VOBA-1610 file (N, C-alpha, C; in pm, whole numbers, padded with zeros to 5 digits, always signed):
BEGIN
Met+00039+01932-00683Met-00009+01949-00546Met+00083+02044-00473Val+00023+02135-00397Val+00101+02233-00323Val+00118+02187-00180Phe+00241+02176-00134Phe+00271+02132+00000Phe+00336+02246+00077Pro+00344+02234+00210Pro+00416+02334+00288Pro+00558+02349+00238Thr+00613+02469+00252Thr+00747+02494+00202Thr+00851+02414+00275Ser+00964+02391+00210Ser+01070+02309+00266Ser+01132+02375+00388Ser+01187+02289+00477Ser+01252+02339+00597Ser+01389+02398+00566Val+01442+02371+00445Val+01571+02425+00406Val+01552+02570+00363Glu+01644+02655+00398Glu+01633+02797+00367Glu+01613+02818+00218Glu+01524+02910+00184Glu+01491+02936+00044Glu+01617+02970-00036Gly+01628+02907-00154Gly+01743+02931-00240Gly+01859+02837-00214Thr+01848+02755-00110Thr+01957+02662-00078Thr+01904+02519-00067Lys+01801+02488-00146Lys+01742+02354-00139Lys+01846+02249-00171Glu+01854+02150-00085Glu+01952+02043-00102Glu+01884+01916-00150Asp+01964+01824-00201Asp+01910+01695-00244Asp+01850+01622-00124Ser+01744+01547-00150Ser+01677+01473-00043Ser+01734+01333-00030Trp+01687+01261+00072Trp+01729+01122+00091Trp+01684+01036-00027Val+01577+01076-00094Val+01531+01005-00213Val+01633+01020-00326Asp+01685+01142-00342Asp+01789+01164-00444Asp+01912+01080-00416Arg+01948+01065-00287Arg+02064+00983-00251Arg+02042+00837-00289Tyr+01919+00791-00275Tyr+01886+00653-00316Tyr+01913+00634-00465Tyr+01864+00728-00546Tyr+01884+00716-00690Tyr+02031+00733-00729Glu+02104+00814-00652Glu+02248+00828-00678Glu+02320+00694-00658Ala+02279+00619-00558Ala+02339+00487-00533Ala+02312+00393-00651Leu+02188+00399-00703Leu+02155+00315-00818Leu+02233+00359-00941Asp+02251+00491-00958Asp+02330+00542-01071Asp+02473+00488-01065Phe+02530+00486-00945Phe+02666+00437-00930Phe+02677+00290-00973Leu+02580+00210-00931Leu+02584+00068-00966Leu+02560+00047-01115Tyr+02488+00138-01179Tyr+02472+00130-01323Tyr+02606+00155-01392Arg+02678+00257-01343Arg+02806+00292-01407Arg+02913+00188-01379Glu+02905+00124-01262Glu+03008+00026-01223Glu+02944-00104-01176Pro+02879-00177-01267Pro+02808-00300-01230Pro+02900-00412-01183Gln+03031-00396-01203Gln+03123-00501-01161Gln+03118-00524-01010His+03071-00424-00934His+03061-00440-00790His+02950-00538-00751Leu+02862-00567-00846Leu+02756-00665-00824Leu+02786-00798-00892Gly+02907-00808-00948Gly+02941-00929-01021Gly+02871-00939-01154Arg+02832-00825-01211Arg+02759-00822-01337Arg+02831-00733-01437Ala+02801-00754-01564Ala+02857-00670-01670Ala+02742-00602-01744Lys+02768-00486-01799Lys+02666-00416-01876Lys+02630-00495-02000Ser+02502-00492-02033Ser+02457-00557-02156Ser+02472-00461-02273Pro+02553-00496-02373Pro+02573-00404-02487Pro+02448-00388-02571Asn+02351-00480-02557Asn+02230-00475-02639Asn+02113-00408-02568Ser+02135-00360-02449Ser+02026-00298-02374Ser+01984-00164-02433Asn+01853-00137-02430Asn+01804-00007-02474Asn+01837+00102-02373Leu+01868+00060-02249Leu+01906+00156-02145Leu+02057+00180-02156Asn+02096+00250-02262Asn+02239+00263-02293Asn+02298+00399-02255Thr+02219+00480-02186Thr+02272+00606-02133Thr+02223+00624-01990Leu+02298+00703-01914Leu+02260+00726-01775Leu+02125+00796-01766Val+02098+00887-01858Val+01970+00959-01856Val+01853+00863-01875Lys+01867+00770-01969Lys+01761+00672-01993Lys+01739+00586-01869Val+01848+00548-01804Val+01838+00467-01682Val+01766+00545-01573Gln+01801+00670-01556Gln+01739+00752-01453Gln+01589+00767-01476Val+01550+00789-01601Val+01408+00801-01633Val+01337+00670-01603His+01399+00559-01641His+01340+00428-01618His+01324+00399-01469Leu+01428+00426-01391Leu+01423+00397-01248Leu+01315+00479-01178Arg+01297+00601-01221Arg+01200+00689-01156Arg+01057+00664-01202Ser+01039+00566-01289Ser+00903+00530-01332Ser+00866+00389-01286Met+00961+00316-01230Met+00936+00178-01187Met+00856+00174-01056Glu+00764+00080-01050Glu+00688+00061-00926Glu+00778+00010-00815Val+00875-00076-00849Val+00960-00137-00747Val+01046-00034-00676Thr+01092+00071-00747Thr+01174+00172-00680Thr+01089+00256-00585Leu+00966+00284-00621Leu+00877+00354-00528Leu+00848+00267-00407Asn+00835+00137-00431Asn+00818+00042-00321Asn+00936+00049-00225His+01057+00049-00279His+01178+00060-00196His+01176+00187-00112Leu+01140+00298-00175Leu+01141+00426-00105Leu+01036+00430+00005Leu+00919+00375-00023Leu+00815+00374+00079Leu+00853+00281+00194Gln+00922+00172+00163Gln+00972+00084+00269Gln+01069+00159+00360Gln+01163+00229+00299Gln+01258+00306+00379Gln+01187+00413+00461Phe+01093+00480+00398Phe+01020+00587+00467Phe+00946+00533+00588Leu+00871+00423+00570Leu+00791+00369+00680Leu+00879+00304+00786Ser+00999+00263+00748Ser+01092+00207+00847Ser+01144+00315+00941Leu+01158+00438+00889Leu+01220+00546+00966Leu+01119+00643+01026Ala+01004+00656+00966Ala+00902+00748+01017Ala+00846+00696+01148Pro+00784+00782+01229Pro+00724+00737+01355Pro+00627+00621+01333Ser+00632+00524+01421Ser+00546+00406+01406Ser+00398+00443+01404Ser+00362+00551+01472Ser+00221+00591+01478Ser+00168+00627+01340Leu+00256+00668+01247Leu+00211+00703+01113Leu+00153+00581+01042Arg+00207+00464+01070Arg+00154+00343+01007Arg+00007+00326+01039Gly-00026+00346+01167Gly-00166+00335+01206Gly-00253+00439+01139Arg-00203+00563+01129Arg-00282+00667+01066Arg-00302+00640+00917Leu-00203+00580+00853Leu-00217+00546+00712Leu-00331+00446+00692Phe-00334+00343+00775Phe-00441+00243+00761Phe-00575+00298+00808Glu-00572+00389+00904Glu-00696+00454+00944Glu-00760+00527+00826Cys-00677+00595+00748Cys-00728+00667+00631Cys-00791+00571+00531Gly-00724+00460+00507Gly-00772+00368+00405Gly-00886+00279+00448Leu-00890+00245+00577Leu-00993+00154+00627Leu-01108+00229+00692Gly-01087+00356+00725Gly-01197+00438+00770Gly-01228+00435+00918Glu-01139+00385+01001Glu-01163+00382+01144Glu-01033+00367+01221Pro-01033+00396+01350Pro-00908+00393+01428Pro-00843+00256+01429Ile-00711+00258+01429Ile-00630+00136+01438Ile-00557+00140+01572Thr-00567+00035+01648Thr-00501+00028+01778Thr-00385-00070+01773Gly-00289-00049+01863Gly-00173-00138+01870Gly-00058-00089+01784Asp+00060-00139+01815Asp+00179-00105+01739Asp+00191-00198+01618Leu+00200-00140+01501Leu+00209-00217+01377Leu+00356-00245+01347Ala+00395-00370+01360Ala+00533-00412+01331Ala+00543-00449+01183Met+00643-00394+01114Met+00659-00419+00971Met+00746-00542+00948Ala+00694-00635+00869Ala+00768-00757+00838Ala+00885-00725+00747Gly+00989-00809+00754Gly+01109-00788+00676Gly+01108-00864+00545Trp+01226-00871+00484Trp+01239-00934+00352Trp+01216-01085+00357Asp+01225-01145+00476Asp+01214-01291+00487Asp+01073-01335+00521Val+00972-01257+00480Val+00835-01290+00512Val+00795-01425+00453Asp+00849-01461+00338Asp+00816-01589+00276Asp+00863-01705+00365Arg+00985-01694+00416Arg+01037-01799+00502Arg+00967-01801+00638Glu+00946-01683+00694Glu+00889-01674+00829Glu+00749-01735+00834Tyr+00670-01714+00730Tyr+00532-01761+00730Tyr+00510-01879+00636Lys+00618-01938+00587Lys+00612-02059+00505Lys+00515-02042+00388Leu+00531-01933+00315Leu+00442-01904+00204Leu+00473-01985+00079Gln+00598-02032+00069Gln+00641-02113-00046Gln+00608-02043-00178Asn+00637-01914-00182Asn+00617-01831-00302Asn+00471-01820-00345Ser+00379-01848-00252Ser+00237-01836-00285Ser+00189-01692-00279Asn+00268-01605-00217Asn+00230-01465-00202Asn+00356-01382-00184Gln+00360-01267-00247Gln+00472-01174-00232Gln+00416-01037-00197Pro+00379-01018-00071Pro+00317-00891-00032Pro+00414-00775-00041Asp+00363-00659-00082Asp+00447-00540-00083Asp+00487-00502+00060Phe+00387-00499+00148Phe+00410-00465+00288Phe+00319-00550+00375Leu+00373-00594+00488Leu+00293-00666+00586Leu+00323-00609+00723Phe+00218-00570+00794Phe+00230-00521+00931Phe+00144-00610+01020Thr+00190-00634+01140Thr+00113-00717+01232Thr+00108-00655+01371Thr-00001-00683+01441Thr-00012-00657+01584Thr-00034-00793+01649Asn-00066-00794+01775Asn-00092-00921+01842Asn-00216-00989+01788Asp-00311-00909+01739Asp-00441-00965+01702Asp-00481-00942+01556Glu-00401-00866+01481Glu-00442-00832+01345Glu-00324-00831+01249Thr-00356-00845+01121Thr-00258-00824+01015Thr-00309-00712+00925Phe-00216-00630+00876Phe-00247-00521+00783Phe-00149-00530+00667Ser-00201-00554+00549Ser-00117-00561+00430Ser-00140-00439+00344Leu-00035-00398+00273Leu-00043-00283+00183Leu+00006-00325+00046Glu-00077-00304-00054Glu-00045-00340-00192Glu-00041-00213-00276Met+00075-00185-00337Met+00092-00066-00419Met+00062-00093-00565Lys-00005+00002-00628Lys-00030-00006-00771Lys-00001+00129-00836Ile+00069+00125-00950Ile+00088+00248-01029Ile+00017+00227-01163Glu+00079+00153-01253Glu+00015+00123-01381Glu-00045-00017-01382Ala+00017-00109-01308Ala-00032-00247-01305Ala-00172-00252-01245Lys-00252-00348-01288Lys-00387-00365-01238Lys-00397-00492-01154Ser-00502-00498-01077Ser-00521-00611-00987Ser-00637-00697-01034Gly-00653-00812-00968Gly-00764-00902-00995Gly-00810-00966-00866Phe-00918-01043-00874Phe-00971-01103-00753Phe-00871-01199-00689Gln-00782-01258-00772Gln-00684-01352-00717Gln-00594-01286-00613Gln-00565-01158-00634Gln-00477-01090-00540Gln-00544-01074-00404Val-00674-01050-00404Val-00746-01041-00278Val-00744-01176-00207Leu-00764-01283-00282Leu-00760-01417-00224Leu-00621-01450-00171Lys-00517-01398-00235Lys-00381-01420-00187Lys-00359-01354-00051Tyr-00417-01237-00033Tyr-00400-01170+00096Tyr-00480-01239+00206Ala-00591-01298+00170Ala-00662-01382+00267Ala-00575-01502+00306Leu-00505-01558+00207Leu-00415-01670+00234Leu-00298-01626+00321Leu-00248-01506+00299Leu-00141-01453+00383Leu-00186-01444+00528Gly-00309-01398+00550Gly-00361-01393+00685Gly-00366-01530+00748Leu-00406-01629+00671Leu-00408-01767+00721Leu-00268-01814+00756Ala-00170-01779+00674Ala-00031-01820+00699Ala+00022-01758+00828Val-00013-01633+00854Val+00031-01568+00978Val-00032-01639+01097Glu-00158-01670+01089Glu-00224-01744+01197Glu-00156-01879+01220His-00124-01947+01111His-00060-02079+01121His+00073-02068+01194Ala+00147-01961+01169Ala+00277-01941+01233Ala+00262-01900+01379Arg+00143-01859+01418Arg+00116-01816+01555Arg+00020-01912+01624Asp+00048-02040+01606Asp-00027-02147+01673Asp-00175-02146+01636Asn-00203-02107+01512Asn-00340-02110+01459Asn-00437-02026+01542Arg-00389-01920+01601Arg-00476-01831+01678Arg-00548-01737+01581Pro-00681-01735+01583Pro-00757-01649+01490Pro-00722-01501+01509Met-00712-01430+01397Met-00681-01287+01397Met-00773-01218+01297Arg-00776-01085+01305Arg-00845-01006+01204Arg-00745-00970+01095His-00796-00956+00973His-00707-00932+00860His-00760-00821+00770Ser-00669-00734+00726Ser-00705-00623+00639Ser-00600-00608+00531Val-00644-00562+00415Val-00551-00528+00307Val-00592-00393+00251Leu-00492-00308+00231Leu-00514-00173+00179Leu-00445-00159+00045Phe-00519-00121-00057Phe-00463-00095-00189Phe-00430+00053-00200Leu-00309+00083-00245Leu-00264+00220-00267Leu-00253+00240-00417Gly-00328+00334-00472Gly-00326+00349-00617Gly-00373+00485-00664Lys-00376+00501-00796Lys-00422+00626-00857Lys-00573+00622-00876Gly-00632+00740-00881Gly-00776+00747-00907Gly-00857+00700-00789Asp-00948+00606-00813Asp-01028+00551-00704Asp-01033+00400-00715Phe-01115+00339-00633Phe-01120+00194-00621Phe-01148+00126-00755Arg-01234+00187-00834Arg-01270+00126-00962Arg-01152+00114-01057Asp-01052+00201-01039Asp-00937+00203-01130Asp-00836+00093-01101Leu-00855+00019-00994Leu-00759-00084-00955Leu-00762-00206-01047Trp-00876-00232-01107Trp-00898-00363-01166Trp-00866-00368-01315Arg-00832-00487-01361Arg-00795-00506-01501Arg-00908-00464-01594Lys-01031-00493-01554Lys-01148-00445-01626Lys-01204-00328-01547Lys-01171-00208-01590Lys-01206-00088-01514Lys-01356-00083-01486Gly-01387-00057-01360Gly-01526-00044-01320Gly-01593-00176-01287Arg-01520-00287-01301Arg-01584-00417-01276Arg-01629-00427-01131Tyr-01546-00375-01041Tyr-01581-00379-00900Tyr-01594-00237-00847Ser-01701-00170-00884Ser-01725-00037-00831Ser-01783-00045-00691Ser-01831-00161-00652Ser-01878-00186-00517Ser-01840-00329-00481Ile-01875-00368-00362Ile-01836-00499-00311Ile-01912-00612-00379Asp-02030-00585-00434Asp-02117-00693-00481Asp-02048-00787-00580Gly-01992-00729-00688Gly-01929-00814-00788Gly-01807-00884-00735Leu-01724-00814-00657Leu-01605-00874-00600Leu-01640-00987-00505Lys-01740-00964-00420Lys-01781-01065-00322Lys-01827-01193-00391Leu-01904-01178-00496Leu-01955-01295-00567Leu-01841-01377-00625Val-01744-01310-00687Val-01632-01381-00748Val-01547-01450-00641Leu-01521-01382-00531Leu-01439-01441-00425Leu-01504-01567-00369Glu-01634-01561-00349Glu-01703-01677-00293Glu-01705-01795-00389Thr-01713-01766-00518Thr-01717-01876-00614Thr-01580-01930-00649Glu-01476-01849-00630Glu-01341-01889-00670Glu-01252-01934-00555Lys-01293-01917-00430Lys-01205-01942-00317Lys-01162-02088-00307Leu-01250-02181-00336Leu-01214-02322-00327Leu-01113-02359-00434Ser-01137-02315-00557Ser-01044-02344-00665Ser-00907-02282-00637Phe-00907-02160-00584Phe-00781-02093-00553Phe-00704-02170-00446Leu-00772-02210-00341Leu-00705-02276-00229Leu-00648-02412-00271Ser-00709-02478-00366Ser-00664-02612-00406Ser-00523-02612-00462Gly-00474-02497-00510Gly-00339-02491-00566Gly-00236-02434-00472Gln-00269-02422-00343Gln-00179-02358-00248Gln-00102-02462-00166Pro+00000-02420-00091Pro+00080-02515-00010Pro-00008-02602+00080Glu+00034-02725+00098Glu-00049-02823+00167Glu-00084-02782+00310His+00011-02723+00384His-00018-02688+00523His-00124-02580+00535Leu-00148-02506+00427Leu-00254-02407+00426Leu-00381-02464+00363Arg-00364-02551+00267Arg-00476-02611+00197Arg-00565-02693+00290Thr-00504-02748+00394Thr-00580-02833+00487Thr-00664-02752+00586Gln-00652-02619+00583Gln-00730-02534+00675Gln-00841-02463+00598Glu-00915-02540+00524Glu-01014-02486+00433Glu-01120-02402+00503Ser-01178-02454+00611Ser-01288-02383+00676Ser-01242-02248+00730Arg-01122-02243+00790Arg-01073-02116+00843Arg-01041-02019+00729Tyr-00988-02069+00619Tyr-00960-01983+00505Tyr-01089-01920+00452Phe-01193-01999+00443Phe-01320-01946+00396Phe-01372-01837+00490Glu-01352-01855+00619Glu-01393-01753+00715Glu-01316-01623+00693Ile-01185-01636+00668Ile-01103-01517+00646Ile-01147-01444+00519Val-01176-01519+00412Val-01224-01457+00289Val-01352-01377+00315Ser-01441-01433+00396Ser-01571-01369+00421Ser-01561-01247+00510Thr-01455-01236+00589Thr-01445-01125+00684Thr-01326-01033+00656Leu-01251-01061+00550Leu-01135-00978+00516Leu-01177-00835+00489Ser-01111-00741+00552Ser-01139-00599+00531Ser-01046-00547+00422Val-01104-00489+00318Val-01028-00440+00204Val-01052-00291+00189Gly-00945-00213+00179Gly-00960-00069+00168Gly-00880-00013+00052Phe-00905+00114+00022Phe-00835+00182-00086Phe-00791+00320-00038Leu-00668+00357-00075Leu-00615+00490-00046Leu-00548+00542-00172Ser-00587+00659-00218Ser-00525+00717-00336Ser-00393+00782-00299Tyr-00307+00800-00399Tyr-00182+00872-00374Tyr-00209+01016-00334Asp-00319+01073-00383Asp-00358+01207-00340Asp-00379+01210-00190Ser-00454+01113-00140Ser-00483+01110+00003Ser-00358+01081+00085Leu-00270+00996+00032Leu-00144+00970+00101Leu-00064+01099+00112Ala-00053+01174+00002Ala+00023+01298+00004Ala-00038+01399+00101Ala-00170+01406+00106Ala-00236+01498+00198Ala-00210+01457+00343Leu-00208+01328+00368Leu-00178+01278+00502Leu-00036+01317+00543Leu+00059+01301+00453Leu+00199+01335+00484Leu+00216+01485+00502Ala+00146+01563+00418Ala+00155+01709+00432Ala+00099+01754+00566Ala-00006+01686+00614Ala-00063+01720+00744Ala+00036+01691+00857Glu+00121+01589+00836Glu+00224+01559+00936Glu+00324+01675+00948Ile+00354+01739+00836Ile+00447+01852+00837Ile+00391+01965+00923Asp+00262+01987+00915Asp+00199+02096+00990Asp+00215+02080+01140Gln+00243+01957+01186Gln+00254+01932+01329Gln+00398+01941+01380Ala+00492+01975+01292Ala+00633+01983+01332Ala+00652+02090+01439Asp+00736+02059+01540Asp+00756+02153+01651Asp+00895+02217+01651Gly+00976+02190+01550Gly+01107+02251+01541Gly+01217+02178+01615Ser+01185+02069+01683Ser+01287+01992+01753Ser+01376+01919+01653Ala+01488+01866+01703Ala+01580+01793+01615Ala+01510+01674+01551Gly+01430+01603+01630Gly+01359+01489+01574Gly+01260+01528+01467Ser+01189+01638+01488Ser+01090+01681+01389Ser+01158+01731+01262Gln+01280+01784+01275Gln+01354+01827+01156Gln+01391+01706+01069Val+01430+01597+01134Val+01461+01475+01059Val+01334+01422+00991Tyr+01225+01421+01066Tyr+01098+01374+01011Tyr+01055+01461+00893Arg+01078+01592+00905Arg+01042+01684+00798Arg+01117+01648+00670Lys+01244+01613+00682Lys+01321+01574+00564Lys+01266+01446+00501Leu+01225+01352+00585Leu+01164+01230+00533Leu+01037+01263+00456Leu+00952+01346+00515Leu+00826+01383+00453Leu+00847+01460+00323Asp+00939+01557+00326Asp+00967+01635+00206Asp+01012+01545+00091Gly+01102+01452+00121Gly+01152+01363+00017Gly+01044+01276-00043Met+00957+01221+00043Met+00850+01134-00006Met+00747+01213-00086Leu+00712+01332-00039Leu+00617+01416-00112Leu+00672+01460-00247Asp+00800+01496-00251Asp+00862+01534-00377Asp+00860+01419-00477Glu+00884+01298-00429Glu+00885+01183-00518Glu+00747+01156-00576Leu+00644+01163-00494Leu+00507+01144-00542Leu+00472+01249-00647Asp+00514+01372-00621Asp+00487+01481-00714Asp+00566+01464-00844Arg+00692+01424-00832Arg+00778+01406-00950Arg+00723+01296-01041Arg+00665+01194-00981Arg+00607+01084-01059Arg+00466+01117-01110Arg+00416+01235-01077Arg+00284+01279-01119Arg+00174+01186-01069Leu+00192+01141-00947Leu+00092+01057-00883Leu-00008+01138-00803Thr+00018+01266-00789Thr-00073+01353-00716Thr-00125+01461-00808Arg-00244+01509-00778Arg-00309+01612-00859Arg-00307+01745-00784Pro-00341+01854-00852Pro-00334+01985-00786Pro-00415+01994-00658Arg-00529+01923-00652Arg-00609+01927-00530Arg-00604+01791-00465Gly-00553+01786-00344Gly-00544+01660-00273Gly-00649+01654-00163Ser-00687+01534-00126Ser-00783+01515-00018Ser-00724+01416+00081Ile-00767+01426+00203Ile-00713+01338+00306Ile-00821+01243+00354Cys-00787+01118+00360Cys-00874+01011+00409Cys-01004+01005+00330Gly-01117+01019+00399Gly-01245+00985+00336Gly-01314+01094+00259Lys-01245+01197+00210Lys-01312+01304+00138Lys-01243+01330+00004Val-01321+01376-00093Val-01265+01410-00224Val-01301+01552-00258Pro-01217+01619-00340Pro-01248+01757-00379Pro-01382+01766-00450Gly-01459+01869-00415Gly-01584+01892-00483Gly-01699+01806-00437Ser-01677+01724-00337Ser-01783+01638-00287Ser-01791+01653-00136Pro-01910+01679-00081Pro-01920+01703+00063Pro-01887+01581+00145Thr-01923+01463+00097Thr-01893+01341+00170Thr-01855+01232+00073Leu-01787+01133+00124Leu-01749+01018+00042Leu-01757+00895+00129Pro-01824+00789+00082Pro-01823+00667+00160Pro-01681+00625+00193Lys-01658+00577+00310Lys-01523+00542+00351Lys-01463+00442+00255His-01333+00459+00227His-01262+00370+00135His-01243+00236+00204Arg-01349+00160+00218Arg-01334+00037+00295Arg-01436-00065+00249Leu-01393-00188+00239Leu-01481-00298+00209Leu-01470-00402+00319Leu-01582-00453+00361Leu-01581-00564+00456Leu-01646-00680+00385Leu-01568-00778+00348Leu-01621-00887+00268Leu-01732-00957+00345Gly-01843-00980+00278Gly-01959-01034+00344Gly-02064-00926+00365His-02028-00799+00338His-02121-00687+00349His-02105-00600+00225Val-02192-00504+00209Val-02185-00414+00095Val-02136-00279+00143Ala-02027-00230+00086Ala-01973-00099+00122Ala-01916-00034-00002Pro-02000+00030-00086Pro-01955+00084-00215Pro-01849+00191-00198Leu-01767+00204-00300Leu-01660+00303-00301Leu-01673+00388-00427Leu-01769+00474-00430Leu-01796+00555-00546Leu-01772+00701-00514Thr-01724+00777-00613Thr-01701+00919-00592Thr-01815+01004-00645Gly-01919+00940-00696Gly-02035+01012-00744Gly-02140+01025-00636Pro-02268+01025-00674Pro-02375+01037-00576Pro-02373+00920-00479Glu-02427+00942-00362Glu-02432+00837-00261Glu-02505+00716-00317Pro-02447+00597-00311Pro-02515+00477-00356Pro-02625+00439-00259Thr-02716+00357-00304Thr-02826+00318-00219Thr-02789+00203-00128Ala-02686+00125-00165Ala-02646+00011-00082Ala-02580+00061+00045Gln-02579-00025+00145Gln-02524+00011+00276Gln-02375+00043+00267Ala-02331+00149+00332Ala-02190+00185+00341Ala-02153+00198+00487Asp-02023+00212+00512Asp-01973+00233+00649Asp-02015+00120+00741Val-01979-00002+00708Val-02009-00115+00795Val-01908-00115+00908Ala-01954-00116+01030Ala-01864-00109+01146Ala-01780-00235+01154Arg-01654-00216+01185Arg-01563-00329+01193Arg-01604-00427+01300Ser-01664-00376+01404Ser-01703-00463+01514Ser-01812-00561+01476Gln-01876-00538+01360Gln-01982-00629+01317Gln-01928-00747+01239Ser-01795-00747+01212Ser-01739-00855+01132Ser-01734-00982+01212
//
């Protein structure tokens, strides 16, 4: 993917903040005693080069980098990211939950979200996928997370959304590729499995069966490709005004874009939000459980797409 040129003078490109992150991990590999650990003599990761290759292919390290990026980037970018994936404007300031989300919402290890953002009236979760695949249980877990947030806020009803970030398109997310090319198959499974799923969850959530079922039926699920994410970030660069703040933001953007490119998560032609190369239109990357909103990159499906959020 071709992005705008770096803000650093040509020929003097410096290491990015992403490189500094990996340098810190390299140091801890060389001197694990600082963590109270010793190197394993039987590990296959027996050279620094092997460790570096491994670290730059792990999903968890990309998760760390995206956490740092979203912590430092303008808060408004969070809303634009979810706008791209859900297909409509997002209002309110999205506050990002910290590492203690399990304790704060009394999840009791029932869910380990990659990212959780909240406003006064809504929750927005982000689930990253690289090689790992998802299943219907993960969607039900995010519905449970929404219930847990409501429980922590005096059981006040809220709207809930989850956005999957992955390669390819929506069909590529699932363990059985193409199983859920539209909402129909996913919706059927969620409705039939929600009771069984809830029966194994923490008691304080298990007792709110009716509200959980409502959340499952109205949960908004979206998809954003790494191509679209990269295009969104590149568009942010185009708005830089040369101020000190925009120079810092530019470095954040450059580092994140370089990492996506280095991991080969982006293709030569990128698209932003609801459009794909070679196709004039694309149904919005959005599912509203309880309605049909296909996510196909081929011909327009006959089932209803673009269900307005206000109808939920």
